[in-house]
C-alpha positions, 0 to 999 in steps of 0.5 A: 739883888736889891740895896737890901741883899747889897746891905746884908752882904756889906754887913756879913763881910764888915763883921767878919773882916779877916774872914772876907780878906782870906775868902776873897784874897786866896781866890784872887791869888788863885785866879792871878796864879792860874792867868800868869802860867796861862799867859805862859802857856799862851806864849809858848804855844804861839810861836810863829802864828804872828806871821801872815798866812802862817798856816801854810808854811811847813818845814822839810824835816830829815827823819833818820831811821832804825839804825845805831845812831844817835841821830836816830829821829826826826830832826828840823835840818835838811841837806843844803841843796835839797831845796834845788832838787826839790824844784827840779822835780817839782815845777812851781814849788814855792821854797826858801833856805834859811841858813844861819841865825843867831849869832851866826854872822859879822858885821865890820864896821870902822875896822872892827868886827861885830856879831850879828844875827844874819841869815842867808836865804833865797831869792823867793823868802818873801813868797813864804815869809810875809814879814811886815816891812818898814821901807822897802819893796818886797818884790825886789828887796832880795832880787839881787844877790849883793843886797840885803834887808835889815831889821828896825833896830838894826837900821837905828843900831848902824844907821842911827835914825837916818834912812838906811836904804841905799847905804852899804854894809860889809858883812863877812861870810866866805870873805868880806864884801859889801852888801847894799840895804834895799828894806827894812822889816819890823823887829821879829817878835819874843814868840819866834825861832827865827832869829835874824836881824839881817837877812841876806841872798844865800849862795851857792855852796860847792863843798862836798856836803851841800849836795850830799844825801845824809848831811844837814846844814839849814832850814828848808821851808815850803809854802802850800795853799792848803794842808790837803796840797802839803799832804799830797806832796808829802806822799810823793816824797819817798819816790823822790828820795828813792830817785835823788838818794840812792847814789850816795845812800844806796838803794834802800835810801827811803829805808833809812831817811824821810823827809816829813813835813811839819807846820811851822807853827808846831816846830817850836814844841818839837823834840829833835832826835832822841833829845826828850821832849822836855820843853812841852812836858814843861810847858804841860806841867805848868799849865797843869799847876795853873789850872790846879792852883785856880781848882784849889783856890775854887775849892777853897772859896766855895769851902768857905762860903758854904761853912760860913753860910751856915752861920747865917741860918738865923739871918735866913730864918728871919727873912722867911718869918718876915716873907722872903720866899725860896726864889728870893733866898737863892737869887739872894745867895747866888747874887752875893757869891757872884758879887764876891767872886767878881772883887776876888777876879778884879783883885786877881787881874791886879796881881797878875799885872803886878806879877808880870814884871817880876816873872818876866824879870826872872823867866826872860819872858815877856807876857802881858795881858790880852784884855780882849781874851781875859776879862771875857774868861773872867766872866764866865768864871765869875759866874761858875764859881758864884754858881758853885759857891752860892747854890749849895747853901742857897738850897741847905739854907732856903730849905731849913724850916724857920721854926727848927732854925729859931728853936735851935732844934735843927744845927745850921751848916748841913749837919754831918753831911756837910761836915763830911762834904767840907772835910772832902773838900780839905782832903782835896786840896792838901792832896795836891798841896802835898803833890805840889811839895813833892815836886817841888823838892824834886825839881830843886833837887834835880836842878842842883844835881845837875849843876854839881854833878861830875861831869869828867872836868873842872867846870870853873877855871875854862874859857871857850873861845870861837872864832879861830876856824874862820876863813881869814885866819891861815895856819900860821896866825892860828899858831901865832894866836895860840902862843899868845894866849898860852903866855897871858898871865893865869893861863895854864894850858890852851888847847884846841879841838872841833867840839867844846864844853856846851855843845860848841862845835860839830857833832860828828859821829862814825861807824867803827867796825870791830874785827870778828863781828857784824858790820857796820861796827857801833856809832861813836862820836868822832872829836878831833883834838889839839895839844894839851886837850886832855890836860886842859879839861883834867881828864881822868886816865882809866887805862894806857896812856894820852897822846903826846907828840913822841909817838908819830902814830898819835898825829893824825895829820902828820901820817899818810892816807890809809896809815894806821893811827892811834886813838883815845876812847872814853870809858862808855865806847869800851862797852860798845865796842865789846871789850870787858874792860878798859885794859882789855880794849888798849892796844886793840885795832878797829875800824874798817877802812882807816885802821885805829889803834886804841892807845887809852881810855879816859872817863867821859867828858860830858860837854853836852845837855843833861837830858841827853845820854852821854856818848861813847867817843873817840878822840883823834889827835892833831899834833898842830891845830885841830880841824875846825878849832874851838879854842879852850883856855884852863885858867887860875885867878880873877875871870874877868881879868882873864877875860879882858886880857884875851879880848885885848889880844884878840881885837889886835891879832884878829879884829875882823873877827868878833870876840866870842868868849864863853866861860865853862859854867856859861857855856853849861848854864844854857843847858840849865836855863829852862829847866830852872825857870821851870822849877822857879814858876813851879815853886811859886805856884806849889808855895801859893797853892799850899798857902791857899789850902792852909786858908781852907784849913783854917777856915774849917778850923774856924767853923767848926771851933765856932760850932764847938763853943758849947761842947768844949765848955761842957768837956772843960766843966767835966774835967777836960784840960786845955791839953785835952781840949787842943789834942781833940780839935788839933787831931780832928783837924789833921785828919783830911791832912793825913788822908790827904797823903793817900792820894798825894803820894801816888799822883806825885810818885807818877808825874815826877818819874815822868819828868825825870825820865827826860833826864840821863843824869838823874837823881832818885825819886828817894822816898825822903821827898815824899816823907818831908812834903808830908811832914812839912804839910802836917806841920803847916797844918798844925800851925794853921789851926793851933791858934784857933785851937788854943784859944777855944781851949782857953775859954772860961766853961761859963763864957762857953755855954752862954756863947752864941 
């Protein structure tokens, strides 16, 4: 482009400032949305790729095969002693276990306890995970079982700016003990599922489940030189399973359980068991929103560029008269388009920089722009969009005969074919925009539904305390703590159980045999509860009675081994066990080796994610304190006051155990965070996509209205009123919007049905969402073109007939 072409572009943009701002601004917003959502997708798909030689690290999974159990599926956890058995059968195998992690350990300092992210690993940890070190020698850092390594931030937190190597820390595992710091590693990045700030050696655990096939307790990692070695090793696993697992699970163990390998970089997006692939679906959805928003912006830009270029037909004709050839005009239009797109790309990059802090704050993310990747992408985008936006008007105007254009014998702008192309582009834009509106409405309705749906208990007024199961507390101290908590002001009930709201505690299932039916019986969740459990949660009794101390057979802890014990089941267990009604189940005895008599049926208590199906459950009563106890309080009054009082009591009675408390609302909130973050990002993208679509419709209205000024003048001269003109123009501009619904509704229906399928507790996909989205899009479209139509309808006929 020469300076005359730049001057022509400058004059074109400054003569139509609003058009230029909308055209460039719409594309800039689309680029910003694309970049932000693209960065989010890149972040979520980059987990563990920061690790040196990450392509050689594999997780050993536990694959539960077909059986009547909610655990059917593939899990990332394995048996505790699996690595030891693997090394015995495959000498030279390199691997490590990671046991614990986020908030799983305790540091004792100055007589008080602090929760810390502590992981226990094997001596070969650094052979698998080559963590960058700040201080210490990897070869010897974990050689001594009493040595630990800590992160840079943990070193600063516990030792200030001094050198922590050689210093001692007290950790509480099975019992408090002193550990010597032998190294400091760099803080782990945000894009990792490895959550630890302190790493200690894994001791040998002699509990029954540590070497029991069928148990899962930690993550086992192996390192291979190349993928071929990993595949060859995986093919040898079925024989290993039959050889090692038959003693615990029978000769057909290989038909029940498998040990497939998974590359570590795929673990973040790997759904476990029956859990929905919600994380992967969310990432794909948001990535699609980013691409489609950019596509809408490009379509909008091309639409406006081609429409407005037609108004320059006389300029092009004069250039031809003055000697410009076809090639010169094509180069000019392509150059102008690329320069304009480059300005929009720079503006989009600036909007991205401005928007990222807000997005990071809203989503708890740490996104940053990698300029070495983004700048080449924007260069390619500038060339491609510039070609798309400039090629059609260049060909259209460069081939138009100058004599016909100057004599007004030919309408500039592509004629009827050009109008149909522009209308089709608007249909495409609004189809995607309406689909986005439907999606936003459904996402918002579903996230609100799961936050307000009936869980079988009242969410507010609950406080969950972890730590009572610590081995340092004997039964007497546990009773004393529970009694003290019951006496706190505002506390109405206190209970213990091995499971609590928010997926706290154990996940235990048991096959319960039913007399007269094939064995093994159906799989039911087992929850062991203490005194006042159902009163604390406010469970609804459907049939029979609840546990009480007046019936000795209720208290499992007081019964002799082999005695028949009483249980309470939930509504789902009634159908699972094959009974016609809750009343029919009461009094029946079930179970094989351990007989259980059903004394009552309660409604569901949904402690877990709304994406997971609720489980048939039976409850076992312990009159004293439940095994592996988690405390739940029911309280009234100010939450902060009760939490502060409970913390003071806890630190006085158990100072070496960290105070770990969450309200019922906080415990459940973790289930909703990912979907609510996705809803926010989706809503932002959808809103901006609709805005960009409105810009395109406004541009089409502006262009068509400008071309029909004389027609409007003639209609008014022949008696048409302003209202008639407005109806004519608005009706014409609404046609592509209404047609867009035919495309949008099927797209939105399929997408939303797929997303809602990930929830066990979900809303119905009502037609109201689609009708509401269409009405909203129609209103937005009417408001967008109404201003243009009113201004054209009010023009005096004499002025309109003289207007060029």
